N, C-alpha and C positions, 0 to 999 in steps of 0.2 A: 577522586570524583566517582560518582555512581555511573555504571555502564548499563545501557538498555539490554534486556534479555533478547535473545534471538526470537524473531516472530515466527509463527507458523508459516510455512511456505505459501499457503493460500493467500497471505497478505501481499505477496509479490504480484500474484495474479490480479488481485483487487486494485493495487496501485497502478498497474499497467492499464487496466480497464478505465480507471478514473481519468487518466490522461487522454485516452481516445474519446471519452465522453465530453471532454472539454470542461470538466468540473473543477479544474485547478487553475488558479491565477497566481503566478509567481511575481513578486516584486522584491528584487534584491535578495536579501536573506530571509524573507518571510513569504508565506503563501496562505491562501484561503482555498480550502477544498470542500466542495459540496458533497453531501452524502448521496448515495445512489437514488434515494427517494427525492432528493432535491429540497427537502424540508428543513435541513440544518446544515451548518458548515463547521469545519474544524480549522483551527489556526496552527500554523507551523512557524517556528522561529529557529534559525540556524546560526551558529557561530563557527565559521570555517577555521578560525585560529585554534580553537580548542576541540574541534570535531564534536561539538555539543549541539543537541537538537531537542526541541520540546514540541509536543503536539497534545491537543486536548481530546483525542479520540478515546473510545472505551478501552481498547486493548492496551493503549499506553497507560491510561490512568489506573485501571483496575487490575490488569494482569502484569504490567511492568515490562511489556515487550514493545519494540519499535513498531508502531502501528502503520497501517497502510497509507495514511496521509503523509507521514514523515518520509516513507519510502517513495511515494509519488513525488514529493518535493525533490528528493535526492536524484531521482530520474529526470524530472522535468528541468531541473536546474543544470543538468549535464554533469553532475558529480559522479553518478554511476551511469555508465553507458548501457544502452539497450537498443533493440531493433524496433523501429516504428511498427513493423508488421506484427510484432508480438503484442503491441498495445491495441492495434486496430482489430485483431481477431477476438479480443476480449471486450469489445464495445457493447454497450446496451445490456449489461447484465445487472439485474436488481439484486445486489449482494445481500442486503438485509433480509429480503424475502427468502432467498435461497438458504441462507444460514439459519433462519428460523424454521424453514421446512425440514432441514436436516438436523435441527436441535443443536446447532453449533458443532456438529461433527465435521470438522474441516476436511477430513479425508474423503467424506462423501461429497462435499462441495467441490473438492479438487477433481474427483472422478466425473462429476456433473460437468465441470468446465472443460475437461479433456474431451468428453463425449460431444459437447457443444462445438468445440473447435473442429472436430472431425466432421460433424454435420454441416459446418460452415465451409467445408472443403479447405480448411487451414492446414498448415504443415505443423502437426503436433510435435514432431521431433525437433524442429527448429525452435518452436516455442519453449519446449522443455529445456533445451540447451541454453536459451537466453535466460530463462527463469533460474536455472542452476548457476549461471555465471553471476547474475544479480545477487542471488543468495550467498554465493561464495564471497562476493565482495563484502556483503554485510557481516559475514563471519570473520573475515580477515581484517576488516576495518571497523572495530567496535566503536559505537557512538556513545558519548556521554550524555547524561541528562543535563539540560540547560535550565538551571533554576529548579523551583518547586513545581511539582505536577499541578496541572490545572484541570478542574472538573470538566467533564465533557458536557456538551449541550444536551438538553433533554428533548424528548419527542421522537417522532418516527422520522 
């Protein structure tokens, strides 16, 4: 089986934020996740027996890493534990706009998010610990591709 590449760590931030925004609907082993613009949605399908997952986001399709919608599903479905406070402090972030502003330099996006957490009086250390635990889970539990990749939706 093919295994997803590790995502950039910023995708964990983005997944947590999408949960707080209420942009994910989980139904059994599937989910629909709306983009931060709200203009398109991604679909996730998961097979717990084979630890296989598929999502039609850009990162998954074009770069071959486990994208934020799949990570959001794994979190929202309780497969990977997380602290709700980590999700709430990342609420209402327009990820597409920020990534475009920083020309997809994810280290700049991560720094922006960390500064935002501090400005929101959030506990940055607790957030970073939670993100690192989630990322470590992704590293130690590699997920397989579930079927053929599906093209992402177009639009903003």
